[in-house]
C-alpha positions in Angstrom: -19.8 60.3 31.5 -19.0 60.7 27.8 -21.9 61.9 25.7 -22.6 59.9 22.4 -21.7 61.8 19.4 -24.3 62.7 16.8 -22.9 60.5 14.2 -22.8 57.3 16.3 -26.4 56.2 15.7 -25.8 56.5 11.9 -22.5 54.4 12.3 -24.5 51.7 14.2 -27.0 51.6 11.3 -24.2 50.6 8.9 -22.8 47.9 11.2 -25.5 45.2 10.2 -24.4 45.4 6.5 -20.8 45.0 7.4 -21.5 42.1 9.7 -23.5 40.4 6.9 -20.6 40.9 4.5 -18.2 39.5 7.0 -20.4 36.5 7.6 -20.7 35.8 3.9 -16.9 36.0 3.5 -16.4 33.6 6.4 -19.1 31.3 5.0 -17.4 31.3 1.6 -14.1 30.5 3.1 -15.5 27.7 5.2 -17.4 26.2 2.2 -14.2 26.4 0.1 -12.2 24.7 2.8 -14.7 21.9 3.1 -14.9 21.3 -0.6 -11.1 21.2 -0.8 -10.8 18.8 2.1 -9.3 15.4 1.1 -11.3 12.2 1.9 -8.6 9.8 3.2 -10.4 6.6 2.3 -11.1 7.5 -1.4 -8.0 7.2 -3.6 -7.8 8.7 -7.1 -5.3 7.5 -9.7 -5.8 9.5 -12.9 -4.2 9.0 -16.4 -1.3 11.2 -15.2 -1.2 10.6 -11.5 1.0 12.5 -9.1 3.8 10.7 -7.4 5.0 11.4 -3.9 8.3 10.6 -2.1 8.2 9.9 1.6 11.1 9.6 4.0 11.4 6.1 5.5 14.4 6.1 7.8 13.5 7.2 11.2 9.8 6.9 10.6 9.7 3.1 10.4 9.2 1.4 13.8 9.9 -2.3 14.2 9.1 -3.8 17.6 9.0 -0.2 19.0 12.6 0.4 17.7 13.2 3.3 15.3 14.8 1.9 12.1 17.5 4.4 11.1 20.2 2.9 8.8 22.9 5.2 7.5 22.1 7.2 4.5 18.8 8.5 3.3 15.9 6.1 2.4 12.7 7.0 0.7 9.5 5.1 -0.2 7.2 6.2 -3.0 3.4 6.5 -3.5 1.2 7.4 -6.4 -2.3 9.0 -6.6 -4.1 11.3 -4.1 -7.2 11.3 -2.0 -10.4 12.5 -3.6 -11.6 16.0 -2.5 -15.0 16.5 -0.9 -16.0 18.8 -3.9 -15.1 16.0 -6.3 -17.0 13.5 -4.4 -20.1 15.7 -4.3 -19.8 16.3 -8.1 -19.5 12.5 -8.8 -22.5 11.8 -6.6 -24.6 14.5 -8.4 -23.4 14.0 -12.0 -21.8 10.5 -11.9 -18.4 9.4 -13.1 -17.1 6.5 -15.2 -13.8 6.5 -13.3 -14.7 6.3 -9.7 -11.9 6.4 -7.0 -10.9 3.3 -5.1 -12.6 3.0 -1.7 -9.8 1.9 0.5 -12.3 0.6 3.1 -13.5 -2.2 0.7 -10.1 -3.2 -0.8 -8.1 -6.3 -0.2 -7.2 -7.0 3.4 -3.8 -8.2 2.3 -2.9 -4.6 1.2 -3.5 -3.1 4.6 -0.3 -1.7 6.2 -1.3 -3.3 9.5 -0.4 -6.7 7.9 1.9 -5.9 5.0 4.4 -3.7 6.9 5.1 -6.3 9.6 5.4 -8.9 6.8 7.9 -6.9 5.0 9.9 -6.2 8.1 9.9 -10.0 8.9 11.4 -10.6 5.4 14.2 -8.1 6.1 14.9 -9.7 9.5 15.1 -13.2 7.9 17.6 -11.9 5.4 19.7 -10.6 8.3 19.8 -14.0 9.8 17.0 -13.8 12.3 14.8 -16.8 12.9 11.4 -15.4 12.0 8.7 -17.9 11.0 6.1 -16.8 8.4 2.5 -17.7 8.1 0.1 -17.1 5.2 -3.1 -15.3 4.5 -5.1 -16.3 1.4 -7.8 -13.8 0.5 -10.4 -14.6 -2.3 -12.5 -11.9 -3.9 -15.3 -11.7 -6.4 -16.9 -15.2 -6.6 -17.7 -16.8 -9.9 -20.7 -18.8 -8.6 -23.6 -17.8 -6.5 -23.8 -18.5 -2.7 -20.3 -17.5 -1.8 -19.2 -14.3 0.1 -17.8 -11.5 -2.0 -14.6 -11.6 0.0 -13.3 -14.4 2.1 -10.2 -15.7 3.9 -9.4 -19.3 2.9 -8.1 -21.4 5.7 -7.8 -24.8 4.1 -8.1 -26.5 0.7 -9.0 -30.2 0.5 -8.0 -30.7 4.1 -4.6 -28.9 3.7 -4.4 -26.1 6.3 -2.9 -23.1 4.6 -0.4 -22.3 7.3 2.4 -21.1 5.1 3.4 -20.7 1.4 4.6 -24.2 1.2 1.2 -25.5 2.2 -0.5 -23.2 -0.4 1.8 -24.5 -3.1 1.0 -28.1 -2.2 -2.7 -27.4 -2.2 -2.6 -25.7 -5.6 0.1 -27.7 -7.4 -2.3 -29.4 -9.8 -4.7 -26.6 -10.5 -2.9 -25.0 -13.5 -2.0 -28.4 -15.0 -5.5 -29.6 -14.8 -7.0 -26.4 -16.2 -4.5 -26.4 -19.1 -4.5 -30.0 -20.2 -7.2 -31.6 -22.5 -9.4 -34.1 -20.8 -7.9 -37.1 -22.7 -4.6 -36.5 -21.0 -5.7 -35.8 -17.5 -9.1 -36.2 -15.9 -9.9 -32.8 -14.2 -10.6 -32.9 -10.5 -14.4 -33.1 -10.2 -14.8 -31.2 -7.0 -12.8 -30.0 -4.0 -13.6 -28.6 -0.6 -12.3 -25.4 1.0 -12.9 -23.9 4.4 -13.2 -20.2 5.2 -11.7 -18.4 8.1 -15.1 -18.2 9.8 -15.5 -22.0 9.7 -17.9 -22.3 6.8 -17.0 -25.1 4.3 -17.9 -25.2 0.6 -17.6 -27.9 -2.0 -17.4 -26.8 -5.6 -16.3 -28.0 -9.0 -12.5 -27.9 -9.6 -9.9 -27.1 -10.3 -9.2 -23.9 -8.6 -11.1 -21.7 -6.1 -14.3 -20.2 -7.7 -13.1 -16.6 -7.3 -11.8 -14.1 -9.8 -9.0 -12.8 -7.6 -6.8 -14.6 -5.2 -4.4 -12.5 -3.0 -1.7 -14.1 -0.8 0.4 -12.5 2.0 3.1 -14.0 4.0 2.2 -13.1 7.6 4.7 -12.0 10.3 4.5 -13.9 13.6 2.4 -12.6 16.4 4.3 -10.2 18.5 6.3 -8.7 15.6 5.0 -5.1 15.1 6.0 -2.7 12.3 4.6 0.5 10.9 5.5 3.8 9.4 4.7 6.7 11.7 3.7 10.3 10.7 3.6 13.4 12.8 -0.2 13.4 12.6 -0.4 10.1 14.5 1.1 11.7 17.6 -1.9 13.9 18.2 -4.8 12.2 16.3 -6.3 8.7 16.8 -5.7 7.5 13.2 -4.7 3.9 13.9 -7.9 2.8 12.1 -6.3 4.2 8.9 -3.7 1.4 8.8 -6.5 -1.2 8.5 -7.5 0.2 5.2 -6.4 -1.2 1.8 -3.7 1.5 1.4 -1.3 -0.7 -0.7 1.9 -2.7 -0.1 4.1 -1.4 -2.9 6.6 -0.1 -0.3 7.2 -3.6 1.1 10.6 -3.9 -0.6 11.9 -0.7 1.0 10.5 -1.7 4.5 12.3 -5.0 4.1 15.5 -3.4 2.9 15.8 -0.8 5.6 15.0 -3.4 8.2 17.7 -5.6 6.9 20.2 -2.7 6.8 19.4 -1.8 10.4 19.4 -5.3 11.8 22.6 -6.4 10.0 24.5 -3.2 10.6 25.4 -3.1 6.9 26.0 0.4 5.4 24.1 -0.2 2.2 23.5 3.4 1.4 27.2 4.4 1.6 26.2 8.0 1.9 23.6 7.9 -0.9 19.9 8.7 -1.1 18.2 5.4 -1.8 14.6 5.3 -3.1 12.6 2.3 -4.2 9.2 0.7 -4.9 8.0 -2.9 -5.2 6.0 -5.4 -3.2 7.7 -8.3 -1.5 6.9 -12.0 -0.9 8.2 -14.0 2.0 10.9 -15.5 -0.1 12.2 -12.0 -1.0 10.8 -11.9 -4.5 10.0 -8.3 -5.6 6.5 -8.0 -7.0 5.0 -5.6 -9.5 3.4 -2.3 -8.6 1.3 0.4 -10.2 2.2 4.0 -11.2 5.9 3.3 -11.7 6.7 6.3 -13.9 5.0 8.8 -11.5 6.9 7.2 -8.6 10.2 7.4 -10.5 9.7 11.1 -11.3 8.9 11.7 -7.6 12.1 10.0 -6.5 14.1 12.0 -9.0 12.5 15.3 -7.8 13.4 14.3 -4.2 17.1 13.9 -5.2 17.3 10.1 -5.0 20.6 8.9 -6.4 19.5 5.2 -6.6 16.0 4.0 -7.6 15.2 0.3 -7.0 12.3 -1.0 -9.1 10.8 -4.5 -9.9 12.9 -6.0 -12.8 9.8 -7.2 -14.5 8.7 -3.5 -15.1 12.0 -1.9 -16.1 10.8 -1.4 -19.7 8.3 1.1 -18.3 11.1 3.6 -17.7 13.0 3.1 -21.0 12.0 6.5 -22.3 11.8 8.4 -18.9 14.6 10.9 -18.3 15.8 10.8 -14.7 19.0 12.9 -14.5 21.2 12.1 -11.5 19.2 8.9 -10.6 20.5 5.5 -11.3 17.7 3.0 -12.0 18.4 -0.5 -10.7 15.9 -3.3 -11.6 16.0 -6.1 -9.1 14.2 -9.4 -9.0 14.5 -10.0 -5.3 15.7 -8.5 -2.0 19.1 -10.3 -2.2 19.8 -8.7 -5.6 19.1 -5.3 -4.1 21.4 -6.0 -1.2 24.2 -7.2 -3.4 24.0 -4.2 -5.8 24.0 -1.7 -2.9 26.9 -3.5 -1.2 29.2 -2.9 -4.2 31.8 -0.2 -3.4 30.8 3.3 -4.6 33.2 4.7 -7.2 
């Protein structure tokens, strides 16, 4: 048996100090990692927010089919999650510019609803018979006794089953609100029903809420969603229920159309775009356009589709190699891309 050397006890006496140093280093690394961890449901959009370009083709699944039209397709996002350290600082010190809590945002902006809706619009433009429903979401009541957020199912006995019904139910609101009483007697009261069955009667015209969001709903059985590598090994389906935003709706609709119709819209190009979309194909406004445009340019996009109503926001933005195309609706985007590339 080997005899211990004389210096071994002294070496052992130094070990506790080394172990403490190692533990402190490990602890510091763990604390740093925790403080730098993003909180996925807290979304920060600063004065100069970061933009991000994400691949869409091959990651969009419609009815369990991978949507992969020819060319390269990219959707754009803006902002970032808040870090744990930033959240702790805000809780301790306070902040005038709090991040958006995606758990409490509009239901109509959840990908679980907005992505199937956008895919349905693309299929309809490709000639498929896809009926659309409607969701009407009211937020921030102007009178007491109403829920802070509610789904409206009917107005004055008109079931809000589609956008046509919504337009019939609301056709007189703006006129009554804008005309002097000597020209038209305002509606004294009207009744609306919530999705949970409760009924309210209030003074008219208009719903007594500050914000009204509408979303054309895809039929039951039509599924659509963008997949990420993380979803293959983590149970993150709950994340799609959050109010993540619907500004990629136009690109979901466009790629779905290209795939379903078999039309080579890209013609070898890298197509990026942003914009919400309605059931009739109208492209709606979005936030953070400049940051998204710069992200598309960094990603090498050759074509950038944007809402026509916001084109002025890029007048002074230099995007070398990227052609900016303002479009009012999905058909305009299709028509522009179908032109022969010279």
